[in-house]
Jmol script that loads the backbone (N, CA, C; Angstrom):
load data "model"
ATOM      1  N   GLN A   1      55.022  48.544 -28.027  1.00  0.00           N
ATOM      2  CA  GLN A   1      55.259  47.115 -28.163  1.00  0.00           C
ATOM      3  C   GLN A   1      56.477  46.889 -29.050  1.00  0.00           C
ATOM      4  N   VAL A   2      57.321  45.954 -28.644  1.00  0.00           N
ATOM      5  CA  VAL A   2      58.541  45.641 -29.388  1.00  0.00           C
ATOM      6  C   VAL A   2      58.498  44.179 -29.808  1.00  0.00           C
ATOM      7  N   GLN A   3      58.808  43.917 -31.049  1.00  0.00           N
ATOM      8  CA  GLN A   3      58.948  42.551 -31.534  1.00  0.00           C
ATOM      9  C   GLN A   3      60.426  42.296 -31.817  1.00  0.00           C
ATOM     10  N   LEU A   4      60.907  41.141 -31.405  1.00  0.00           N
ATOM     11  CA  LEU A   4      62.314  40.770 -31.583  1.00  0.00           C
ATOM     12  C   LEU A   4      62.401  39.519 -32.451  1.00  0.00           C
ATOM     13  N   VAL A   5      63.234  39.587 -33.475  1.00  0.00           N
ATOM     14  CA  VAL A   5      63.427  38.444 -34.369  1.00  0.00           C
ATOM     15  C   VAL A   5      64.904  38.093 -34.374  1.00  0.00           C
ATOM     16  N   GLU A   6      65.191  36.858 -33.963  1.00  0.00           N
ATOM     17  CA  GLU A   6      66.568  36.391 -33.871  1.00  0.00           C
ATOM     18  C   GLU A   6      66.926  35.547 -35.086  1.00  0.00           C
ATOM     19  N   SER A   7      68.216  35.537 -35.397  1.00  0.00           N
ATOM     20  CA  SER A   7      68.712  34.683 -36.468  1.00  0.00           C
ATOM     21  C   SER A   7      70.180  34.371 -36.212  1.00  0.00           C
ATOM     22  N   GLY A   8      70.686  33.351 -36.919  1.00  0.00           N
ATOM     23  CA  GLY A   8      72.109  33.064 -36.872  1.00  0.00           C
ATOM     24  C   GLY A   8      72.503  31.821 -36.112  1.00  0.00           C
ATOM     25  N   GLY A   9      71.560  31.155 -35.459  1.00  0.00           N
ATOM     26  CA  GLY A   9      71.909  29.938 -34.755  1.00  0.00           C
ATOM     27  C   GLY A   9      72.183  28.794 -35.718  1.00  0.00           C
ATOM     28  N   GLY A  10      72.634  27.669 -35.159  1.00  0.00           N
ATOM     29  CA  GLY A  10      72.889  26.508 -35.999  1.00  0.00           C
ATOM     30  C   GLY A  10      73.825  25.531 -35.328  1.00  0.00           C
ATOM     31  N   LEU A  11      74.327  24.610 -36.150  1.00  0.00           N
ATOM     32  CA  LEU A  11      75.256  23.579 -35.690  1.00  0.00           C
ATOM     33  C   LEU A  11      76.671  23.956 -36.111  1.00  0.00           C
ATOM     34  N   VAL A  12      77.593  23.891 -35.179  1.00  0.00           N
ATOM     35  CA  VAL A  12      78.983  24.242 -35.477  1.00  0.00           C
ATOM     36  C   VAL A  12      79.899  23.304 -34.698  1.00  0.00           C
ATOM     37  N   GLN A  13      81.059  23.053 -35.251  1.00  0.00           N
ATOM     38  CA  GLN A  13      82.036  22.203 -34.570  1.00  0.00           C
ATOM     39  C   GLN A  13      82.748  22.978 -33.467  1.00  0.00           C
ATOM     40  N   PRO A  14      83.254  22.289 -32.476  1.00  0.00           N
ATOM     41  CA  PRO A  14      84.052  22.966 -31.442  1.00  0.00           C
ATOM     42  C   PRO A  14      85.179  23.779 -32.066  1.00  0.00           C
ATOM     43  N   GLY A  15      85.372  24.983 -31.533  1.00  0.00           N
ATOM     44  CA  GLY A  15      86.364  25.892 -32.090  1.00  0.00           C
ATOM     45  C   GLY A  15      85.825  26.794 -33.176  1.00  0.00           C
ATOM     46  N   GLY A  16      84.613  26.526 -33.624  1.00  0.00           N
ATOM     47  CA  GLY A  16      84.027  27.331 -34.692  1.00  0.00           C
ATOM     48  C   GLY A  16      83.387  28.608 -34.186  1.00  0.00           C
ATOM     49  N   SER A  17      82.758  29.337 -35.106  1.00  0.00           N
ATOM     50  CA  SER A  17      82.164  30.632 -34.798  1.00  0.00           C
ATOM     51  C   SER A  17      80.747  30.720 -35.341  1.00  0.00           C
ATOM     52  N   LEU A  18      79.953  31.510 -34.666  1.00  0.00           N
ATOM     53  CA  LEU A  18      78.615  31.867 -35.131  1.00  0.00           C
ATOM     54  C   LEU A  18      78.357  33.320 -34.758  1.00  0.00           C
ATOM     55  N   ARG A  19      77.467  33.950 -35.515  1.00  0.00           N
ATOM     56  CA  ARG A  19      77.055  35.313 -35.195  1.00  0.00           C
ATOM     57  C   ARG A  19      75.536  35.358 -35.103  1.00  0.00           C
ATOM     58  N   LEU A  20      75.046  35.709 -33.934  1.00  0.00           N
ATOM     59  CA  LEU A  20      73.617  35.853 -33.729  1.00  0.00           C
ATOM     60  C   LEU A  20      73.206  37.305 -33.951  1.00  0.00           C
ATOM     61  N   SER A  21      72.019  37.487 -34.513  1.00  0.00           N
ATOM     62  CA  SER A  21      71.455  38.811 -34.704  1.00  0.00           C
ATOM     63  C   SER A  21      70.066  38.863 -34.098  1.00  0.00           C
ATOM     64  N   CYS A  22      69.704  40.015 -33.594  1.00  0.00           N
ATOM     65  CA  CYS A  22      68.368  40.226 -33.041  1.00  0.00           C
ATOM     66  C   CYS A  22      67.890  41.589 -33.505  1.00  0.00           C
ATOM     67  N   ALA A  23      66.876  41.585 -34.370  1.00  0.00           N
ATOM     68  CA  ALA A  23      66.336  42.821 -34.911  1.00  0.00           C
ATOM     69  C   ALA A  23      65.044  43.174 -34.194  1.00  0.00           C
ATOM     70  N   ALA A  24      64.962  44.408 -33.727  1.00  0.00           N
ATOM     71  CA  ALA A  24      63.779  44.884 -33.020  1.00  0.00           C
ATOM     72  C   ALA A  24      62.923  45.723 -33.954  1.00  0.00           C
ATOM     73  N   SER A  25      61.638  45.562 -33.844  1.00  0.00           N
ATOM     74  CA  SER A  25      60.709  46.375 -34.625  1.00  0.00           C
ATOM     75  C   SER A  25      59.551  46.791 -33.737  1.00  0.00           C
ATOM     76  N   GLY A  26      58.860  47.810 -34.167  1.00  0.00           N
ATOM     77  CA  GLY A  26      57.692  48.259 -33.430  1.00  0.00           C
ATOM     78  C   GLY A  26      57.957  49.447 -32.540  1.00  0.00           C
ATOM     79  N   SER A  27      59.225  49.647 -32.213  1.00  0.00           N
ATOM     80  CA  SER A  27      59.559  50.778 -31.362  1.00  0.00           C
ATOM     81  C   SER A  27      61.063  50.997 -31.415  1.00  0.00           C
ATOM     82  N   ILE A  28      61.481  52.215 -31.159  1.00  0.00           N
ATOM     83  CA  ILE A  28      62.918  52.498 -31.113  1.00  0.00           C
ATOM     84  C   ILE A  28      63.464  52.010 -29.780  1.00  0.00           C
ATOM     85  N   VAL A  29      64.566  51.274 -29.842  1.00  0.00           N
ATOM     86  CA  VAL A  29      65.103  50.665 -28.632  1.00  0.00           C
ATOM     87  C   VAL A  29      66.434  51.260 -28.218  1.00  0.00           C
ATOM     88  N   SER A  30      66.810  52.396 -28.785  1.00  0.00           N
ATOM     89  CA  SER A  30      68.130  52.954 -28.490  1.00  0.00           C
ATOM     90  C   SER A  30      68.297  53.313 -27.018  1.00  0.00           C
ATOM     91  N   GLY A  31      67.216  53.547 -26.312  1.00  0.00           N
ATOM     92  CA  GLY A  31      67.299  53.888 -24.903  1.00  0.00           C
ATOM     93  C   GLY A  31      67.249  52.708 -23.968  1.00  0.00           C
ATOM     94  N   TYR A  32      67.195  51.505 -24.513  1.00  0.00           N
ATOM     95  CA  TYR A  32      67.078  50.284 -23.733  1.00  0.00           C
ATOM     96  C   TYR A  32      68.399  49.521 -23.667  1.00  0.00           C
ATOM     97  N   ALA A  33      68.525  48.714 -22.636  1.00  0.00           N
ATOM     98  CA  ALA A  33      69.583  47.721 -22.622  1.00  0.00           C
ATOM     99  C   ALA A  33      69.210  46.589 -23.583  1.00  0.00           C
ATOM    100  N   MET A  34      70.229  45.974 -24.169  1.00  0.00           N
ATOM    101  CA  MET A  34      70.014  44.860 -25.092  1.00  0.00           C
ATOM    102  C   MET A  34      70.970  43.748 -24.706  1.00  0.00           C
ATOM    103  N   GLY A  35      70.499  42.526 -24.782  1.00  0.00           N
ATOM    104  CA  GLY A  35      71.382  41.451 -24.351  1.00  0.00           C
ATOM    105  C   GLY A  35      70.938  40.088 -24.822  1.00  0.00           C
ATOM    106  N   TRP A  36      71.735  39.110 -24.447  1.00  0.00           N
ATOM    107  CA  TRP A  36      71.481  37.718 -24.804  1.00  0.00           C
ATOM    108  C   TRP A  36      71.526  36.861 -23.543  1.00  0.00           C
ATOM    109  N   TYR A  37      70.570  35.955 -23.452  1.00  0.00           N
ATOM    110  CA  TYR A  37      70.532  34.930 -22.432  1.00  0.00           C
ATOM    111  C   TYR A  37      70.645  33.587 -23.146  1.00  0.00           C
ATOM    112  N   ARG A  38      70.915  32.556 -22.367  1.00  0.00           N
ATOM    113  CA  ARG A  38      70.868  31.210 -22.927  1.00  0.00           C
ATOM    114  C   ARG A  38      70.316  30.233 -21.900  1.00  0.00           C
ATOM    115  N   GLN A  39      69.740  29.155 -22.426  1.00  0.00           N
ATOM    116  CA  GLN A  39      69.193  28.117 -21.556  1.00  0.00           C
ATOM    117  C   GLN A  39      69.524  26.760 -22.143  1.00  0.00           C
ATOM    118  N   ALA A  40      70.312  26.008 -21.406  1.00  0.00           N
ATOM    119  CA  ALA A  40      70.644  24.639 -21.793  1.00  0.00           C
ATOM    120  C   ALA A  40      69.652  23.683 -21.132  1.00  0.00           C
ATOM    121  N   PRO A  41      69.459  22.503 -21.685  1.00  0.00           N
ATOM    122  CA  PRO A  41      68.515  21.537 -21.095  1.00  0.00           C
ATOM    123  C   PRO A  41      68.831  21.276 -19.637  1.00  0.00           C
ATOM    124  N   GLY A  42      67.805  21.387 -18.801  1.00  0.00           N
ATOM    125  CA  GLY A  42      67.974  21.133 -17.379  1.00  0.00           C
ATOM    126  C   GLY A  42      68.521  22.292 -16.584  1.00  0.00           C
ATOM    127  N   ASN A  43      68.846  23.387 -17.266  1.00  0.00           N
ATOM    128  CA  ASN A  43      69.410  24.560 -16.586  1.00  0.00           C
ATOM    129  C   ASN A  43      68.448  25.735 -16.634  1.00  0.00           C
ATOM    130  N   GLU A  44      68.678  26.695 -15.754  1.00  0.00           N
ATOM    131  CA  GLU A  44      67.910  27.928 -15.788  1.00  0.00           C
ATOM    132  C   GLU A  44      68.454  28.845 -16.883  1.00  0.00           C
ATOM    133  N   ARG A  45      67.602  29.741 -17.323  1.00  0.00           N
ATOM    134  CA  ARG A  45      68.040  30.746 -18.288  1.00  0.00           C
ATOM    135  C   ARG A  45      69.025  31.679 -17.599  1.00  0.00           C
ATOM    136  N   GLU A  46      70.138  31.988 -18.259  1.00  0.00           N
ATOM    137  CA  GLU A  46      71.167  32.815 -17.653  1.00  0.00           C
ATOM    138  C   GLU A  46      71.615  33.909 -18.626  1.00  0.00           C
ATOM    139  N   PRO A  47      71.975  35.069 -18.097  1.00  0.00           N
ATOM    140  CA  PRO A  47      72.503  36.124 -18.969  1.00  0.00           C
ATOM    141  C   PRO A  47      73.897  35.756 -19.468  1.00  0.00           C
ATOM    142  N   VAL A  48      74.137  36.030 -20.721  1.00  0.00           N
ATOM    143  CA  VAL A  48      75.416  35.722 -21.360  1.00  0.00           C
ATOM    144  C   VAL A  48      76.205  36.997 -21.640  1.00  0.00           C
ATOM    145  N   ALA A  49      75.536  37.968 -22.232  1.00  0.00           N
ATOM    146  CA  ALA A  49      76.180  39.228 -22.586  1.00  0.00           C
ATOM    147  C   ALA A  49      75.111  40.299 -22.690  1.00  0.00           C
ATOM    148  N   ALA A  50      75.505  41.530 -22.398  1.00  0.00           N
ATOM    149  CA  ALA A  50      74.554  42.633 -22.458  1.00  0.00           C
ATOM    150  C   ALA A  50      75.291  43.925 -22.770  1.00  0.00           C
ATOM    151  N   VAL A  51      74.552  44.859 -23.333  1.00  0.00           N
ATOM    152  CA  VAL A  51      75.105  46.189 -23.616  1.00  0.00           C
ATOM    153  C   VAL A  51      74.068  47.213 -23.220  1.00  0.00           C
ATOM    154  N   SER A  52      74.494  48.202 -22.457  1.00  0.00           N
ATOM    155  CA  SER A  52      73.573  49.234 -21.997  1.00  0.00           C
ATOM    156  C   SER A  52      73.297  50.242 -23.106  1.00  0.00           C
ATOM    157  N   ALA A  53      72.338  51.129 -22.857  1.00  0.00           N
ATOM    158  CA  ALA A  53      72.049  52.179 -23.823  1.00  0.00           C
ATOM    159  C   ALA A  53      73.272  53.061 -24.052  1.00  0.00           C
ATOM    160  N   GLY A  54      74.108  53.196 -23.057  1.00  0.00           N
ATOM    161  CA  GLY A  54      75.304  54.027 -23.161  1.00  0.00           C
ATOM    162  C   GLY A  54      76.525  53.301 -23.672  1.00  0.00           C
ATOM    163  N   GLY A  55      76.406  51.990 -23.922  1.00  0.00           N
ATOM    164  CA  GLY A  55      77.514  51.236 -24.497  1.00  0.00           C
ATOM    165  C   GLY A  55      78.318  50.400 -23.514  1.00  0.00           C
ATOM    166  N   THR A  56      77.967  50.428 -22.249  1.00  0.00           N
ATOM    167  CA  THR A  56      78.648  49.566 -21.281  1.00  0.00           C
ATOM    168  C   THR A  56      78.309  48.104 -21.567  1.00  0.00           C
ATOM    169  N   THR A  57      79.324  47.248 -21.536  1.00  0.00           N
ATOM    170  CA  THR A  57      79.095  45.845 -21.837  1.00  0.00           C
ATOM    171  C   THR A  57      79.321  44.959 -20.614  1.00  0.00           C
ATOM    172  N   TYR A  58      78.663  43.834 -20.647  1.00  0.00           N
ATOM    173  CA  TYR A  58      78.795  42.799 -19.615  1.00  0.00           C
ATOM    174  C   TYR A  58      78.934  41.455 -20.303  1.00  0.00           C
ATOM    175  N   TYR A  59      79.794  40.599 -19.732  1.00  0.00           N
ATOM    176  CA  TYR A  59      79.931  39.231 -20.217  1.00  0.00           C
ATOM    177  C   TYR A  59      79.970  38.272 -19.034  1.00  0.00           C
ATOM    178  N   ALA A  60      79.298  37.154 -19.164  1.00  0.00           N
ATOM    179  CA  ALA A  60      79.441  36.098 -18.179  1.00  0.00           C
ATOM    180  C   ALA A  60      80.883  35.590 -18.212  1.00  0.00           C
ATOM    181  N   ASP A  61      81.374  35.152 -17.066  1.00  0.00           N
ATOM    182  CA  ASP A  61      82.761  34.692 -16.993  1.00  0.00           C
ATOM    183  C   ASP A  61      83.047  33.577 -17.995  1.00  0.00           C
ATOM    184  N   SER A  62      82.063  32.738 -18.235  1.00  0.00           N
ATOM    185  CA  SER A  62      82.258  31.575 -19.098  1.00  0.00           C
ATOM    186  C   SER A  62      82.469  31.939 -20.567  1.00  0.00           C
ATOM    187  N   VAL A  63      82.147  33.178 -20.946  1.00  0.00           N
ATOM    188  CA  VAL A  63      82.270  33.558 -22.362  1.00  0.00           C
ATOM    189  C   VAL A  63      83.247  34.699 -22.589  1.00  0.00           C
ATOM    190  N   LYS A  64      83.799  35.245 -21.512  1.00  0.00           N
ATOM    191  CA  LYS A  64      84.734  36.365 -21.661  1.00  0.00           C
ATOM    192  C   LYS A  64      85.913  35.973 -22.548  1.00  0.00           C
ATOM    193  N   GLY A  65      86.263  36.861 -23.465  1.00  0.00           N
ATOM    194  CA  GLY A  65      87.367  36.608 -24.379  1.00  0.00           C
ATOM    195  C   GLY A  65      86.976  35.820 -25.615  1.00  0.00           C
ATOM    196  N   ARG A  66      85.757  35.274 -25.633  1.00  0.00           N
ATOM    197  CA  ARG A  66      85.301  34.484 -26.785  1.00  0.00           C
ATOM    198  C   ARG A  66      84.094  35.115 -27.470  1.00  0.00           C
ATOM    199  N   PHE A  67      83.215  35.744 -26.706  1.00  0.00           N
ATOM    200  CA  PHE A  67      82.000  36.347 -27.255  1.00  0.00           C
ATOM    201  C   PHE A  67      82.140  37.870 -27.253  1.00  0.00           C
ATOM    202  N   THR A  68      81.519  38.511 -28.246  1.00  0.00           N
ATOM    203  CA  THR A  68      81.490  39.965 -28.318  1.00  0.00           C
ATOM    204  C   THR A  68      80.079  40.415 -28.655  1.00  0.00           C
ATOM    205  N   ILE A  69      79.553  41.334 -27.843  1.00  0.00           N
ATOM    206  CA  ILE A  69      78.229  41.887 -28.107  1.00  0.00           C
ATOM    207  C   ILE A  69      78.385  43.278 -28.699  1.00  0.00           C
ATOM    208  N   ALA A  70      77.502  43.587 -29.631  1.00  0.00           N
ATOM    209  CA  ALA A  70      77.525  44.909 -30.251  1.00  0.00           C
ATOM    210  C   ALA A  70      76.097  45.300 -30.611  1.00  0.00           C
ATOM    211  N   ARG A  71      75.827  46.587 -30.581  1.00  0.00           N
ATOM    212  CA  ARG A  71      74.509  47.071 -30.966  1.00  0.00           C
ATOM    213  C   ARG A  71      74.640  48.106 -32.062  1.00  0.00           C
ATOM    214  N   ASP A  72      73.649  48.142 -32.940  1.00  0.00           N
ATOM    215  CA  ASP A  72      73.572  49.125 -34.006  1.00  0.00           C
ATOM    216  C   ASP A  72      72.223  49.814 -33.841  1.00  0.00           C
ATOM    217  N   ASN A  73      72.235  50.973 -33.220  1.00  0.00           N
ATOM    218  CA  ASN A  73      70.971  51.659 -32.929  1.00  0.00           C
ATOM    219  C   ASN A  73      70.261  52.109 -34.208  1.00  0.00           C
ATOM    220  N   ALA A  74      71.016  52.408 -35.242  1.00  0.00           N
ATOM    221  CA  ALA A  74      70.403  52.822 -36.504  1.00  0.00           C
ATOM    222  C   ALA A  74      69.566  51.687 -37.103  1.00  0.00           C
ATOM    223  N   LYS A  75      69.967  50.453 -36.802  1.00  0.00           N
ATOM    224  CA  LYS A  75      69.249  49.286 -37.330  1.00  0.00           C
ATOM    225  C   LYS A  75      68.393  48.612 -36.266  1.00  0.00           C
ATOM    226  N   ASN A  76      68.369  49.180 -35.053  1.00  0.00           N
ATOM    227  CA  ASN A  76      67.597  48.555 -33.971  1.00  0.00           C
ATOM    228  C   ASN A  76      67.983  47.096 -33.788  1.00  0.00           C
ATOM    229  N   THR A  77      69.273  46.817 -33.855  1.00  0.00           N
ATOM    230  CA  THR A  77      69.748  45.436 -33.866  1.00  0.00           C
ATOM    231  C   THR A  77      70.886  45.249 -32.861  1.00  0.00           C
ATOM    232  N   VAL A  78      70.903  44.070 -32.244  1.00  0.00           N
ATOM    233  CA  VAL A  78      72.016  43.678 -31.379  1.00  0.00           C
ATOM    234  C   VAL A  78      72.591  42.376 -31.922  1.00  0.00           C
ATOM    235  N   TYR A  79      73.908  42.257 -31.839  1.00  0.00           N
ATOM    236  CA  TYR A  79      74.622  41.107 -32.372  1.00  0.00           C
ATOM    237  C   TYR A  79      75.392  40.413 -31.252  1.00  0.00           C
ATOM    238  N   LEU A  80      75.619  39.125 -31.447  1.00  0.00           N
ATOM    239  CA  LEU A  80      76.498  38.384 -30.549  1.00  0.00           C
ATOM    240  C   LEU A  80      77.441  37.554 -31.419  1.00  0.00           C
ATOM    241  N   GLN A  81      78.694  37.973 -31.472  1.00  0.00           N
ATOM    242  CA  GLN A  81      79.718  37.220 -32.189  1.00  0.00           C
ATOM    243  C   GLN A  81      80.301  36.197 -31.226  1.00  0.00           C
ATOM    244  N   MET A  82      80.208  34.936 -31.586  1.00  0.00           N
ATOM    245  CA  MET A  82      80.665  33.849 -30.723  1.00  0.00           C
ATOM    246  C   MET A  82      81.802  33.113 -31.403  1.00  0.00           C
ATOM    247  N   ASN A  83      82.988  33.183 -30.817  1.00  0.00           N
ATOM    248  CA  ASN A  83      84.176  32.527 -31.359  1.00  0.00           C
ATOM    249  C   ASN A  83      84.652  31.424 -30.424  1.00  0.00           C
ATOM    250  N   ASN A  84      85.459  30.524 -30.962  1.00  0.00           N
ATOM    251  CA  ASN A  84      86.018  29.431 -30.173  1.00  0.00           C
ATOM    252  C   ASN A  84      84.916  28.732 -29.362  1.00  0.00           C
ATOM    253  N   LEU A  85      83.867  28.369 -30.054  1.00  0.00           N
ATOM    254  CA  LEU A  85      82.733  27.764 -29.373  1.00  0.00           C
ATOM    255  C   LEU A  85      83.074  26.408 -28.779  1.00  0.00           C
ATOM    256  N   LYS A  86      82.456  26.115 -27.656  1.00  0.00           N
ATOM    257  CA  LYS A  86      82.693  24.872 -26.930  1.00  0.00           C
ATOM    258  C   LYS A  86      81.374  24.109 -26.804  1.00  0.00           C
ATOM    259  N   PRO A  87      81.434  22.807 -26.603  1.00  0.00           N
ATOM    260  CA  PRO A  87      80.189  22.035 -26.446  1.00  0.00           C
ATOM    261  C   PRO A  87      79.305  22.571 -25.321  1.00  0.00           C
ATOM    262  N   GLU A  88      79.903  23.122 -24.285  1.00  0.00           N
ATOM    263  CA  GLU A  88      79.103  23.655 -23.177  1.00  0.00           C
ATOM    264  C   GLU A  88      78.378  24.954 -23.529  1.00  0.00           C
ATOM    265  N   ASP A  89      78.651  25.506 -24.699  1.00  0.00           N
ATOM    266  CA  ASP A  89      77.897  26.668 -25.169  1.00  0.00           C
ATOM    267  C   ASP A  89      76.570  26.261 -25.810  1.00  0.00           C
ATOM    268  N   THR A  90      76.361  24.976 -25.980  1.00  0.00           N
ATOM    269  CA  THR A  90      75.121  24.492 -26.584  1.00  0.00           C
ATOM    270  C   THR A  90      73.929  24.885 -25.729  1.00  0.00           C
ATOM    271  N   ALA A  91      72.969  25.578 -26.343  1.00  0.00           N
ATOM    272  CA  ALA A  91      71.806  26.083 -25.626  1.00  0.00           C
ATOM    273  C   ALA A  91      70.875  26.778 -26.613  1.00  0.00           C
ATOM    274  N   VAL A  92      69.698  27.121 -26.133  1.00  0.00           N
ATOM    275  CA  VAL A  92      68.843  28.045 -26.865  1.00  0.00           C
ATOM    276  C   VAL A  92      69.214  29.449 -26.401  1.00  0.00           C
ATOM    277  N   TYR A  93      69.489  30.313 -27.358  1.00  0.00           N
ATOM    278  CA  TYR A  93      69.894  31.682 -27.052  1.00  0.00           C
ATOM    279  C   TYR A  93      68.715  32.618 -27.300  1.00  0.00           C
ATOM    280  N   TYR A  94      68.457  33.476 -26.324  1.00  0.00           N
ATOM    281  CA  TYR A  94      67.329  34.393 -26.375  1.00  0.00           C
ATOM    282  C   TYR A  94      67.818  35.836 -26.340  1.00  0.00           C
ATOM    283  N   CYS A  95      67.264  36.644 -27.195  1.00  0.00           N
ATOM    284  CA  CYS A  95      67.508  38.075 -27.187  1.00  0.00           C
ATOM    285  C   CYS A  95      66.566  38.723 -26.164  1.00  0.00           C
ATOM    286  N   ASN A  96      67.059  39.750 -25.497  1.00  0.00           N
ATOM    287  CA  ASN A  96      66.252  40.468 -24.516  1.00  0.00           C
ATOM    288  C   ASN A  96      66.512  41.949 -24.646  1.00  0.00           C
ATOM    289  N   VAL A  97      65.459  42.731 -24.653  1.00  0.00           N
ATOM    290  CA  VAL A  97      65.555  44.188 -24.773  1.00  0.00           C
ATOM    291  C   VAL A  97      64.636  44.823 -23.747  1.00  0.00           C
ATOM    292  N   GLY A  98      65.145  45.822 -23.050  1.00  0.00           N
ATOM    293  CA  GLY A  98      64.290  46.486 -22.086  1.00  0.00           C
ATOM    294  C   GLY A  98      65.064  47.386 -21.160  1.00  0.00           C
ATOM    295  N   PRO A  99      64.387  47.970 -20.181  1.00  0.00           N
ATOM    296  CA  PRO A  99      65.051  48.845 -19.225  1.00  0.00           C
ATOM    297  C   PRO A  99      65.877  48.069 -18.209  1.00  0.00           C
ATOM    298  N   ASN A 100      66.647  48.815 -17.408  1.00  0.00           N
ATOM    299  CA  ASN A 100      67.338  48.228 -16.255  1.00  0.00           C
ATOM    300  C   ASN A 100      68.464  47.277 -16.634  1.00  0.00           C
ATOM    301  N   PHE A 101      69.569  47.874 -17.073  1.00  0.00           N
ATOM    302  CA  PHE A 101      70.755  47.093 -17.438  1.00  0.00           C
ATOM    303  C   PHE A 101      71.261  46.287 -16.255  1.00  0.00           C
ATOM    304  N   GLY A 102      71.253  46.886 -15.077  1.00  0.00           N
ATOM    305  CA  GLY A 102      71.727  46.176 -13.893  1.00  0.00           C
ATOM    306  C   GLY A 102      70.908  44.933 -13.603  1.00  0.00           C
ATOM    307  N   GLY A 103      69.602  45.060 -13.731  1.00  0.00           N
ATOM    308  CA  GLY A 103      68.754  43.904 -13.535  1.00  0.00           C
ATOM    309  C   GLY A 103      68.957  42.840 -14.587  1.00  0.00           C
ATOM    310  N   MET A 104      69.252  43.266 -15.803  1.00  0.00           N
ATOM    311  CA  MET A 104      69.483  42.317 -16.894  1.00  0.00           C
ATOM    312  C   MET A 104      70.690  41.448 -16.584  1.00  0.00           C
ATOM    313  N   ILE A 105      71.804  42.037 -16.180  1.00  0.00           N
ATOM    314  CA  ILE A 105      73.012  41.241 -15.980  1.00  0.00           C
ATOM    315  C   ILE A 105      72.935  40.382 -14.722  1.00  0.00           C
ATOM    316  N   LEU A 106      71.996  40.686 -13.847  1.00  0.00           N
ATOM    317  CA  LEU A 106      71.764  39.842 -12.684  1.00  0.00           C
ATOM    318  C   LEU A 106      70.715  38.782 -12.950  1.00  0.00           C
ATOM    319  N   GLY A 107      70.126  38.818 -14.143  1.00  0.00           N
ATOM    320  CA  GLY A 107      69.130  37.816 -14.493  1.00  0.00           C
ATOM    321  C   GLY A 107      67.804  37.988 -13.795  1.00  0.00           C
ATOM    322  N   ARG A 108      67.485  39.212 -13.393  1.00  0.00           N
ATOM    323  CA  ARG A 108      66.243  39.457 -12.656  1.00  0.00           C
ATOM    324  C   ARG A 108      65.088  39.724 -13.612  1.00  0.00           C
ATOM    325  N   GLU A 109      63.888  39.479 -13.119  1.00  0.00           N
ATOM    326  CA  GLU A 109      62.692  39.839 -13.866  1.00  0.00           C
ATOM    327  C   GLU A 109      62.646  41.367 -13.981  1.00  0.00           C
ATOM    328  N   ARG A 110      62.337  41.839 -15.175  1.00  0.00           N
ATOM    329  CA  ARG A 110      62.315  43.275 -15.414  1.00  0.00           C
ATOM    330  C   ARG A 110      61.033  43.647 -16.138  1.00  0.00           C
ATOM    331  N   PRO A 111      60.130  44.335 -15.447  1.00  0.00           N
ATOM    332  CA  PRO A 111      58.911  44.798 -16.100  1.00  0.00           C
ATOM    333  C   PRO A 111      59.237  45.641 -17.321  1.00  0.00           C
ATOM    334  N   GLY A 112      58.539  45.378 -18.406  1.00  0.00           N
ATOM    335  CA  GLY A 112      58.755  46.145 -19.627  1.00  0.00           C
ATOM    336  C   GLY A 112      59.805  45.576 -20.544  1.00  0.00           C
ATOM    337  N   ALA A 113      60.423  44.453 -20.184  1.00  0.00           N
ATOM    338  CA  ALA A 113      61.424  43.828 -21.050  1.00  0.00           C
ATOM    339  C   ALA A 113      60.747  42.899 -22.049  1.00  0.00           C
ATOM    340  N   TYR A 114      61.376  42.736 -23.190  1.00  0.00           N
ATOM    341  CA  TYR A 114      60.854  41.902 -24.263  1.00  0.00           C
ATOM    342  C   TYR A 114      61.835  40.776 -24.576  1.00  0.00           C
ATOM    343  N   TRP A 115      61.266  39.633 -25.017  1.00  0.00           N
ATOM    344  CA  TRP A 115      62.058  38.456 -25.340  1.00  0.00           C
ATOM    345  C   TRP A 115      61.877  38.059 -26.795  1.00  0.00           C
ATOM    346  N   GLY A 116      62.959  37.573 -27.391  1.00  0.00           N
ATOM    347  CA  GLY A 116      62.853  36.939 -28.691  1.00  0.00           C
ATOM    348  C   GLY A 116      62.369  35.512 -28.534  1.00  0.00           C
ATOM    349  N   GLN A 117      62.183  34.832 -29.673  1.00  0.00           N
ATOM    350  CA  GLN A 117      61.632  33.491 -29.652  1.00  0.00           C
ATOM    351  C   GLN A 117      62.682  32.422 -29.352  1.00  0.00           C
ATOM    352  N   GLY A 118      63.940  32.789 -29.427  1.00  0.00           N
ATOM    353  CA  GLY A 118      65.021  31.855 -29.148  1.00  0.00           C
ATOM    354  C   GLY A 118      65.572  31.238 -30.423  1.00  0.00           C
ATOM    355  N   THR A 119      66.873  30.995 -30.420  1.00  0.00           N
ATOM    356  CA  THR A 119      67.533  30.335 -31.550  1.00  0.00           C
ATOM    357  C   THR A 119      68.505  29.299 -30.998  1.00  0.00           C
ATOM    358  N   GLN A 120      68.466  28.102 -31.589  1.00  0.00           N
ATOM    359  CA  GLN A 120      69.281  26.997 -31.086  1.00  0.00           C
ATOM    360  C   GLN A 120      70.720  27.119 -31.578  1.00  0.00           C
ATOM    361  N   VAL A 121      71.648  26.965 -30.638  1.00  0.00           N
ATOM    362  CA  VAL A 121      73.064  26.876 -30.970  1.00  0.00           C
ATOM    363  C   VAL A 121      73.553  25.524 -30.458  1.00  0.00           C
ATOM    364  N   THR A 122      74.092  24.728 -31.358  1.00  0.00           N
ATOM    365  CA  THR A 122      74.598  23.403 -31.003  1.00  0.00           C
ATOM    366  C   THR A 122      76.062  23.312 -31.409  1.00  0.00           C
ATOM    367  N   VAL A 123      76.910  22.993 -30.444  1.00  0.00           N
ATOM    368  CA  VAL A 123      78.340  22.861 -30.693  1.00  0.00           C
ATOM    369  C   VAL A 123      78.707  21.399 -30.499  1.00  0.00           C
ATOM    370  N   SER A 124      79.018  20.757 -31.606  1.00  0.00           N
ATOM    371  CA  SER A 124      79.264  19.313 -31.552  1.00  0.00           C
ATOM    372  C   SER A 124      80.103  18.887 -32.739  1.00  0.00           C
ATOM    373  N   SER A 125      80.934  17.884 -32.521  1.00  0.00           N
ATOM    374  CA  SER A 125      81.713  17.326 -33.626  1.00  0.00           C
ATOM    375  C   SER A 125      80.992  16.133 -34.246  1.00  0.00           C
TER     376      SER A 125
END
end "model"
wireframe off; spacefill off
backbone 0.3
color backbone group
C-alpha cells in the first residue's frame, strides 16, 4: 500500500511560479511511474506531466516549456516545478504513482496505481 501526500499548491498571479511536491510512504516507488494530473471545474482529469522509472519524461502540450517534472527516488518524492503560470492552469492537481507509464500519459485507468488527495492551484490577478 502506498500513501501519497501532496503539498505546494496555492494562489499565484499570472506569470508566477509554484512547486508541487508529492511524497510517497508505505512502499518504495522507485520502480513505478510517477506523475501529475489536473482537473479544472467542468473538465475531465488529464495527465500533465509524468516520469517513468527509467527517467523518461512526458509533458502535455499545454505545459511544455513551462513545467518540469523531477523525481527523487531516495526521498520517494516527485516534484512539479510550474513556471510562467497562466489562468488556464487553474485546477486541482493530483499526484499519481503506479505501473504502466504508457497508460499514465494516455490517461487510462491503471490497476495498482495510487492517487494523492489533490492540491488546488489558482492562477489569478
